[in-house]
N, C-alpha and C positions, 0 to 999 in steps of 0.2 A: 504494500500500500504506500503510494507516494505521499509527500508532504501535503499537497493540495487536498487530497482525499481525506487525510487524517484531520486537517484543520476544518474541512467541511463537516465531518462527523462531530467534532468537538463543538463547533459553532451551532450545529443543528440540535445537539443534545441540550446545550445551554439554553437555546431559544425555546425549545419545547418545554423544558422544565419551568422556564420563566413564564411562558404563556399560561401553562396549567395553573401555576401558583397565582398569577394575576386574576385569572377567571374565578378561582376559588375565593379570593378576597373580595371580588366584585359582587359576590352573593350578599354582601352586607349593604349594598347600595341600591338605589332605585332601578339600576339596570340588571337586577337579579334575574329577571326572566330571560333576558338575552344571554347572560352568563350561564344560566342553567342549560339552555339549548346548546351552547357551545361546549359544555362539559359532557354532554350525552355520549359522544363517541367513545369516551373512556368509561363513563359511568355504567352504560348498559352491560358491557362484558364483565365489569367489576361486580355489579349486582348479581349477574347470572352465576358467576363462579362462586361467589360467597353465599348465594341463595338468600340474599337480604331482601326484606320487604321494603326497605327504603331505597336510598340512592346507592347504597353500597358503602364499604369501609372507606373512610377518608383518605388514608394513605394509598389504598388500592386505586382509588379514583385518580389521585394525584399522579401516581406512577403510570397508570394506563393512559391518561390524557397527555402526560409528558411524552410518552412513547409515540402516540398518534401525532402530536404536533411536531415532534422531532422529525418524523418522516416527512411531514408537509414542509417543514423548514429546509430539510436537506434537498428536496425536489426543487424548492424555490431557489436555494443557493446555487444548485448545480445547473439550473437553467437560466434564470434571470441574471445571476451574478457569476456566471461561469468564467468571465474574463478577469475577475478580481484575483490579485496575486496572493500567493501563499502567505507572504509577509503581512499583507493587509488583513487577511482572515485570522492569522495568528494574533495580531494586535486586537482585533475585535473580540476574539474569544477571551483573551486576557482581561479586557475591560468588562466583559459580561460576568466574569466569575463572582465578583463581590456582590453586585446587585442581585444576581440570580440566587446566590446563597442566602442573602437576606430575605428575599421573597419566599424561598422554600421554608426558611425558618419561621416566618410569619404564618405561612399556610399550615404549619404543623402545630400552631398554638390553638388549643380548643376554643378559647374565648374569641378568637378572631376568625375561626373557620366554622361556618354554620353546618358543614357536613358532619362535624363531630356530634354524636348524640348528646342531648342535654336533658338533665332531670330524670333519666330513666330509672336510676336507683331509687330516687324519691317516689317515683310513680309506683314501682314494685312494692315499696314499703306501705304506701297509702292503700294500695289495692289489698295487700295482705291484712293490714290492720282492720279495714272495713269488713273483710270476710270473717275475721276472728270475732269482731264485735257483734256480728249479726249471724250467728250459727243457725243451723236448721233447728226448728222447734221453738224459735224465738216468738214470743207473743206479739200481736199487733201493737199493743200499748208500749211494750218495751222497744220495739222498732221505732215507734214515733219518738220516744225519749232519746234513743241513740242518735238518730238523724238530726234531731233538733239540737242536741248537745254539741254536735260537730258542725253546726251551722249549715247543714245541707238542706237546700230547698227541694221539696219533692212533690210529686203529684200522686193522687190516689183516687181509685174508683172501684166500684163493684161491677164485675163483668156480668152482663145480663145473659150471655149465651156462650157456648163453647167457641173459643177463638184463639188463633195463633197471635201471641202478643210479642214474640221475639223470634227472629231468625238472624243469626250472625254469620260472619265470614268463617268461623270455625266449624260451622255446620250445626251449632247448638240451636235447638228449637224449644220454645216454651209455649205450652198450650194451657189456657185457663179454662176451667169448667164454669158453668153457670153458677153464680153466687160467690165465686172466688174474689177475694179482695186483693187488689194490685197496688203496690207502691212502686214508683219509678222515679229516677233522677239521673241527671247527667252532670258530672262534676268536671269543671275545668281544671286543668293542670298546666304546669310550665314545661312538661316533657315534650321534646321534639326530636325527630329523626328525619332530617331533611329529605324531601320537602313537606313531610307530614308532621302534624301535632297529635297529641293524645289527650283524650278525656277519659273519665271512668264512667261506664254505664252501669246503672244499678236497677235491677228489677227483682222485686220480692213478691212472692205469691203466697197468700194466706187462704186457708180453707175456711169453711163455715165455723170451725172451732176457734178461729182467729189465731191459729198457730202456723208458722211458716213451714210450707212443704216444698218450696222451690226457691233457691237463692242463685242469683246471677249478679256477680260483681266482677267485672273485667274491664280491661282497657279497650278503648274505642279509637281506632286509627282514623284520623281525619286528613285527607289529602286534597290538594287543589284539583 
C-alpha cells in the first residue's frame, strides 16, 4: 500500500468517526430529526445485531456509523480529491486527530449523548416497588390507599359486560367479567431509550368480592 492510499485511509477513518460523533451530539439540538435519519445507516444493523428494541447500543451505533461514513469519505477523497498530494493529506489527517478525538470523547459521555439509556434502573425499581405494594389478593380499599399515598392519579369503573381491557406488545391479555371493578393508571417516568420514552401502565382487576384477581404493572414503551 503506497503512501497516498494509507493517508486516504487515515483521513477517511478520521472523517467518518468525526461525522458519526457530530451526528450523535446533534441529537440534542432542534435538528435531531435530521441527525436521526443520518444515523440510521449504522443504527439499523447495530439494533439488529444487538436485538435492541430501541436504536441500539450507543457505542455500536457510533462504530457502525463511523465505518459507513468512513467508506463514503474514502470514495469522496479518492474521486473528488484524487489529485491532492500525499503530503497535503498527511497534514490534514494530523490536524483532524485532536478535534476528532475530542468529538469521540464527547459522544461517549452519557449526559451528552441521548443514545445512552437514561433512568432505566429507576424505572425497574419503580415498577418492582409498585408490584410489591399491590400483590394479588389486595382489597379495593387498600389499593385506593396505596395509589393515593404514592400520588398516583387513577381511573376506575365497573365493567358492565365481558370485555378485553388490555392487550400489550408482550402478548398479555386481560379480560374483565361483568361486574369486575377496574382500576387503571399511566405513570410518567424520566426513563428513555432513544428515540422512545417509558411510562408505567397499571391495570388492576377486582372481582365482586373486591379482592384483586389480576395485576398488571409494567413499563409502556412510547415511540414517535
